[in-house]
N, C-alpha and C positions, 0 to 999 in steps of 0.2 A: 315694471311695466304694468299698466292698468288694463283690465279686461272685465268681461261680464263675470268671470269666475274668481278674480282676486284683485287686490288693490294694495299697492305699496304706499306707505305713509312716510313723510319726513318726521323727524323727531318733534318738531314744533307742532305739526298736525296731530301727532299722537298725543302729546301733552294736552292740547286743546280738546281732543276727543274725550280723553279721560275726565277732564274737568267738566265737560258737558254731561257726561254720563253720571257723574256725581250729582250734578244739579237735578237730573232726571230722577235719580234714586231718592234724593232728599225730598223733592217735590211730591213724589208718590207716597213715600213713607209718612209725610206730613198729612197728606190727604187721607191715608189709611187710618190715621188716629182719630179722624173726625167723621168718616163715612166709609161705606163699603166701596171697594174698587170694582170696576167692571172687569170682565174676563180679560179683555185686551190689555187693560192697565195692569192687572195682576201678572199676565205673561210678560209684559214689558219690564216690570219691576224685577222679575226673576232673571230675565235676560241681561239687564243692566248690571245686576249684582254678580252674575256669573262672569260677564266680561271683565269687570273690575277685579274680581277674585283671581281669575286666571292670569292677569297681567299686573300683578303687584309690583314687579320690578321690570324695568325696561331692558330688554335684550334684543339682539338683532332680529330674531324671529317674530318678536312682538309687533314689529312695524309692517309685517306682511299680513293683510287681512284675507282670510279665506272666504269662499262663497257663503258659508254658514255665518261667518262674522258679519258680512255685508247684509245678509238677509235679516239677521237679528237687529242690526242697527237701523235698517229700513223699517222694520216692524215697530221698533221703539219710537222712531221719529214720527211715523204715521199715527201712532197712538197719541203722541203728545199734541200733534196739530189738530186731530179730530176731537180730542178731549179739551182743547183750549187751555191747557196748562201753560201759563206764561212764565217766563224767566226774566231776571234782571237784564240779561243779555241773550241775544239769540244764539243758540248752539250752531254756529255757522258750519263747522266741519262736519257735524252730524247731519245737518241738512244737505250739504253738498254730497256726502256719501250716499244718503238716501235717494237723492235725485239721480245719481249715477247708477244706482241699483234699483231704480223705480220699477213699478209694475209694467209701465209702458215699454221701458227698455227691455225687460225680460220677454214680453210678448213679441216685440220686434225681433229679438234674437232668435226666438223659437220659430217665427215665421220664416226668417232668412235660412235657418238650418233646414227646415222641412222642404222649402222650395228648392234648395240646392240638392237635397237627397233625391227628390222626385226627378229633377233634371238629369242627374247622374244615372239613376236607375233606368230612366226611359231610354237613355242613349245605349244602355246595355240590353234593352228589350225586356226589362223587368218592371214590376209594379212596386209602389211603396206599400209595404205590409204593416198595417197598424194594429197593434194589440192593446186593447183596453183591459187593464188589470183592476178589478173591483175589490175593495175591502169593505168592512162593515160601515165605514163612513159614507159610502155611496148610498146606502139605504136608510140613513138616519133621518133625513129631512121629510117634512110633510109632503104628501099624504102617506108615505111608506111608514114612517114613525117606528122603525125597528130599532130598539136599543142596541148600542154597540156591545162588544164583548164585555167591556168593563161596566156597562150599565145594566146588562141583562139580568144579573143575579138579583139586584134590588127590585127590578121590575117583577120578576117571578115570585120573590118572597112576599111582595105586596098582594099577590094573587093566591098564595097557598092557603087552602082550607086547613084548619088546625089538626084535623084527623090524619093528615098524610104522615106516614112514617118518616122520622128524621126531620120533620118540618121545623121543630124547635131548634135542633142542632144547626140546620142550614141558616136559620135566621141569626144565630150566634156568629156563624162564619161570615155572613154578609155584613154584620155590624162591625167586624174587625177592619174591613176596608182593604185588606191585602189579598182577598180571594175573589176570583171571578168564576163565571159559570163553567168555563173550560177546565179550571182547576178541579172543580167538584166532580164533573163528569169523568175526568181522568182518574181521580181518586176512586170513583166507583168502579171503573174498569179494573184498576189494579187490585182493589180490595177483593173483588169477586174472583180474580185470578189467584191471588195469594192464599185466600182461605181454602181454596180447593187444592193447593199444592203446599202442604205444611213444610216439606223439606226445602222447597225453594224459598218459602217465607223465612225459615230459620237461617238459611245461607245469606239471604239479603240482610237480615238483622245483624249477622256476624260481620258482614262487609261494611255496613254503613254506620253501625253504632260502636262506641268504645266498649271494651270489656269492663264489666262491673260486677262486684260481688253482691250487689243488691238483687232482690228477687225480680226475675223477669216478668213483665206484665203478662197476664194470662189472656189467651186468645178468646174472643167472643164466640158464641155458638155460630155455626155456619148459617143457620136459618136467619139469625139476626143480621149478619152481613149481607146475605142474599136479599133481605128485605129492603136493603138500600137500592136494589135494582128496581123495586116498585117506585121509589122516588125518581130514579133515572127515567123510567118509562113515563111517569107523570110529567116530568120536566120536558122530555121530548115531545109529548103530546101538546103541552102548552106552547112551547117554542114553535112547533110545527104549525099549530093552529094560527098563531100570530103571523107567521111568515107566509102561510098559504093565502091568508086573506089580505095581506099588505098589497097596496097598489103602487104602481110605478110613480116615481117623482120626476122632477125636472132633469135630474142627472140621467136617469134611464131613458126618458123620452127624448132628450136632446141627442144622445148617442144613437138611439134607434132612428131618429129623423135623419141624421147625417148619413148613416149607413144606407137608409132607404133611398136617399137622394143620389148616392154614388155607387149603388150596388153593382151596376153594370159598367162602371167606369174603367177606362183602359190605363189609368194611372194609380188607382188606389184599390186595396183590398183589406178586409177587416177580420178580426177574431176577438173573442171575449175570453178572458180567464178570470176566475173569481174564487175566493175562499168562502163566499156567502152561500147559505143554504136556501135563501128566498128565491122566488121566481119573478121578481120585479122586472128584470131585464126581459124575460120571456113575455111578460104582459105588455111591455112597451113594444116589443117586436110584433106582437099580435095586433096592436093598434095600427101599426104601419104595414100590416099584411106581409111581414118579413118571415120567410121560413128559416128555421134554425135546426141545428143538429148537435147532439151531445157527443163531442169527440171522446173516444175511448170506449163508448158503449153503444154507439149507433153508427150507421154508415149511410144515412140519408143525406139529401142535398139541402144546404142552407148555410146560414152564417154559423161558423164554428163557435161553440160555447164549451169551455172546459171548466168543470166544477170540481176543484181540488178536494174539497171536504165532503162531497156528496150533495144531495139536494132534498128539499122537502117533498118532492114528487118522485123520488126514487125509492124502490123497495128491493131488498137483496134476498135471494133465495139460497139458503144453505145447501139445499139438495143439489141443484144443477149449477150453482154459483153464477146465476144469471142476474141481471139487473132489470127490473120491470119499471118502466117510466109511465107517468100519467101526464096528460096534457094539462095546460092551464085551464081549459074548459072543464075537464073532468074534476079538477080540484074544487071547482065551485060548488059541488054537491056536499062537500064537507063544511058544515057551518060551525056548530058549537063544539063538537067533539071530533078531533082529528085522529084517525087510526094510526097506531104505531106498529101494527102487524097485520098480516093477511095471509093469503094462500097463493102459491105459485100456480099460474094457469097451465104451465107446462108439465110439472111433476106432482103438484098438490102439496109440496112441502111448505111449512109455515115460512112466511117472509117477515122481514123487519125493516124499518126505515134505514136507509143508507145515509146517515148523517154522522160524521165522525169528528170529534175534536182533534186538534193537531197534536197527537201524541206519537212517539217514535215507532211504536209497534202496530200502528193502525193497519198496515198492509197485511198483518197476520189475521186480523179479524175479517177484513173484506178484501180478498184477493183481486177482485176487479179494479180496485184502486190503482194497482200497478199499471194496468193499461191506461187508466185516466192520467196518471202522472207522466207516463211516456208520451201521451198525446200533448200534455202541457209542455213538456220539454221540446217536442218538435215544433209546437206553435211558437214558443218564445224564441227558439233558435232561428226561426224564419223571419222574425220581426225586425223591421228597420226603425220603427218608432214605437216606443212603449209609453202609454199614458197610464200612470198609476193614480187611482182615485180613492182616497180615504183608506189607505192601507199602510200600516206602520212597519211592516217587516219585523215583527217581534221575534224573540228567541225561539218560541214554540214553532214558528214557521221557517226555521233556518233553511230547510231543504228547498223551500220555494224561492228564497233569496238566492241560493246557489244555482238554481235553475236559471234565474235571470242573469246572473253573472256569466254563466256558461254561454248563454245566448248573446249577451252584449259583447263578449270577447270574440265569438265566432263571426258575428254579423256587424260589429261596430255600430250597434243600435244607439239611437238617441233616446234618452230617458227624460220624461217630464213627470214631475211628481206634484200632485195637487192635494193639499192637506190644510186643515185649519190649525194644526199644531206645528209651530216652527221647529220644535225639538225633534219631531218625527223626521222632518226633512234633513236637518243637520246630522241626525244619527245615521241616516242612509248615506249621506255624503261621506261620513267618516268610514263607514263599512266599505264603500266602493273604493276609497282611497287605498285601503289595504290590498286591493286587487289591482291597483294601478289603472283604474277605470275613471273616465271623466265623470264628474259629479252631475247630478240631475239638474235640469232647469227647474228652479223652485217656483211654484205658484201657491201662494199662501192666501187662504180665505175660505169662505163658505162655498161648498161644492155647487150649490144651486146657482151661484154667480160665476164661479171660475170655470166650470165645465162648459157652459154655453159659449163663454168667451174663447176658450182654447179651441173649441170646435170651429168657431168662426175663423180663427187663425189658420187652422188646417185647410179650410175651404179657400181662404184667400191665397195661401201658399200654393195650393193646387192650381188655382186659376192663373196665377202669375207664371208658374212653371209651364202650364199648358200653352200659354201665349208664346213663351220663349221657344218651346218645342216646335210650335206651328211656324214661328218666324224663321227658325233655323231650316225647316223643311223647304220654305219658300226660297231661301237663299242658296 
């Protein structure tokens, strides 16, 4: 049976599809020998190779295409048509599948799903609770221009003065290509902890390393390891300065505009959850005169914002374990040098930036994060519609993924994932399958284009549902 989520093929269709993908692969590999491939062409080549590799022999399961299969095939076909790579014969079955799983069909399905939810919830006297889940991809576009997690290290390395401790070593790590900024910050935290606890360090060594008769490596001096904290502080200062000055882009502004238009609506309500440290969404809210509140650390009235990893405008006091927040306007006074520490106005104890990489023991460092995560859980559990923007649900944020799974199971939430990497969407689909949850509606492309369109879909669905509700009242 065919649907937006899967497609059953006949043996003849499957054989024709495989032949078409071989044509695609051969055409792109030929092009690659003579010139550079575009990003979309490179992605399509990888997707075609992966599909062919996974289906070398025809078995019964091979003939059932999953949502991620259909999305990959649609991406490949769209690339072929826009790149004008011609074939001796038109890949008909590939084109037919791409049409069936086209962008328009996906947006139509999302609109139908949302309108149905609004109507059902309205009949129960409830609102459609929409949660926008921002990842680093939401702040990548101009004029925010904040590098993603995987891009941030190379950006910082290019700005490092040579006299910074460990600068040369960090450049070596960045050149390897398998290390990102969160890996280094995590290593810094762990190194500082372990050099202060020799017994723990020794035990960990005995647990994770094989026994050897060779001489055990000698520990460095504590002062040397602690000097890595100087690098961490400088990194935090550079990252904080970049993020504090970053402006909102189309993604943030579009979401803020939608919420502003419907903030007093009787059918919709909104919340934001994010793993980002920047204040771009806050700046967008300020443009639209939207009040907001940080759930977990504030109790003011406004659009709820939950910042899972902390924020560039949050400082933590070790003394009274409180979180001091600065407004977007107050951040404007920090131009070239962004402070990474200060003093608590309540007890005078030194404060530090509350920005934490996703490491398992972070709640030990900052106890207030427990309240923030609980707020995130409550927010996601209440959601009927979750819009994920530029967030890949990596292994480091497994706890965040499990929050979403719990919420989806409890509230039967609809999930829409917007990403420019088809692999991120298919990976999430595979994860959700293990929990017997419906896969996300996939929206592939640049967030500056897909976000405004999906918000338009929400408005259209809301208006259609509103008309049906009004009509039912009249009858």
